[in-house]
C-alpha positions, 0 to 999 in steps of 0.5 A: 272877333273884331268883325263880329259886329254889334246888332244894335247900342244902348246909350248910357253915356250920360250920367244923372244924379241919383236924386234925379233918376227914377222917374220916368221909364226909361234907363238911367246911369249913375254912379257913386260910391258903395255905402252900404250891404243889406241881406234881408229875409223874410219873415214868410216861407214862401218868400225869398231872400234878397239883399240890396247894395247903397250908393252914394252920390252926395244927392241920394242914394240908390238901391242895388236890389237883388236876388238868388246867387247874383247878391251873393256875387254882388256882395263879394265885388261891391265892397263898401268904398268902391266907386261904381257906376251903374246903368238900369231902370230906376224906380221909387218904390217903399220911399227909396230909390230901387233898381232890380234889373241893372248893368254894372262897372266899378271904376278902379281907375278913371284913365280906364276905358268902361265898356259896360256903363257910362258911354254908348255900349255895344249889343251882340248877337248871343247864342248859348251861355254867351253873355253881353259882357263877357263878348264886349270884355273880348272884343275891347281885349282884341282890339287893345292888342290887334287892332292897330295890325289891321290893314288898310286898303283905302288909299287916302286920297280916296277916304278924303274924297269919300268923307271916309275915317281909316279902318282902324278908327272905323272898327274901334268905333264901331265896337266901342262909339265915342258919339252916335256919329262916329258909330254913323261914321264907322258902319258907312266905313266897314260897308263902304268896305264890304262893297267895295271888296265885292265889287273888286271880288267880281271884277277879278273873278270876270277879268280871269273868265274873260282872259284864260277862257275861250268862248264861240265866236259867233258869226255876225250873219242875222238873216233870221233875226231881221225876219223875226223883228220883221213879223213883230207887230210893233217896233223895238225902242231904241234901248232894247235895241241899243242893248241888243247890239251890245248883247251880239257883240259879245257874242261874236266876239271870243270871250265868253259873254259874262252880261246881267240883262236888267229893266222895270217891268215891262221895259221888254227884257223878253223879246231882248232875250227872245233875240239872243236866243235867235241868234244862238239858234242862227248860228247852230 
């Protein structure tokens, strides 16, 4: 769960006064006290009933508008007198400041960490029946319980040399970053870890392959290769000759060759591969 990383983030760290929101199209965050609950049933039969939760911060009142089952839930959890942080798109309509698409979090204790609002909030990949709030809550519980047990495998001197934060901090910051800068540092550290473990795995596999597998040592006689090179209508480059010499060293060794031939288009990889095939043919 701790390695189920967010795919994106929403910055809800800037809390505005209610009197200042609703003038743009961006999402905004406010904090206030629940002062009123209102249930409205329109006179028209086809119109749906809806409700409002009014919050006040001293500069204005914002109406949290909800429909259907959600208003019943909000009336239960957002009692009068509750302190709450709300993030959403606010609009000025019908002489009010309203939001219908919002997230909220009750401030039960100022010392407790907020996870849904009032901070940079993670967005996770979702599957059926999962919500962002569920995953954030589970990740926060896992962090509180287990992040201190996370192993650190990069030595201190290497971390200092590369400017990396420690792994435990990186895990915490990638899920609930305290700033955009720290989120970037956490991503950099965890990306380094993935590449380091991949490289270590490849080196271990290569060493095991070379030490415990017997290869066929080809002979150094290259008469057929020399004839082929002389028949070419062009001269091989120094780079081609140097790479082929390295390949010959591998082929004439008792250890199996494990090599990737890499180069730009037109750099001459095919002719080097052909020379290697001829050497294999020459050795039967």
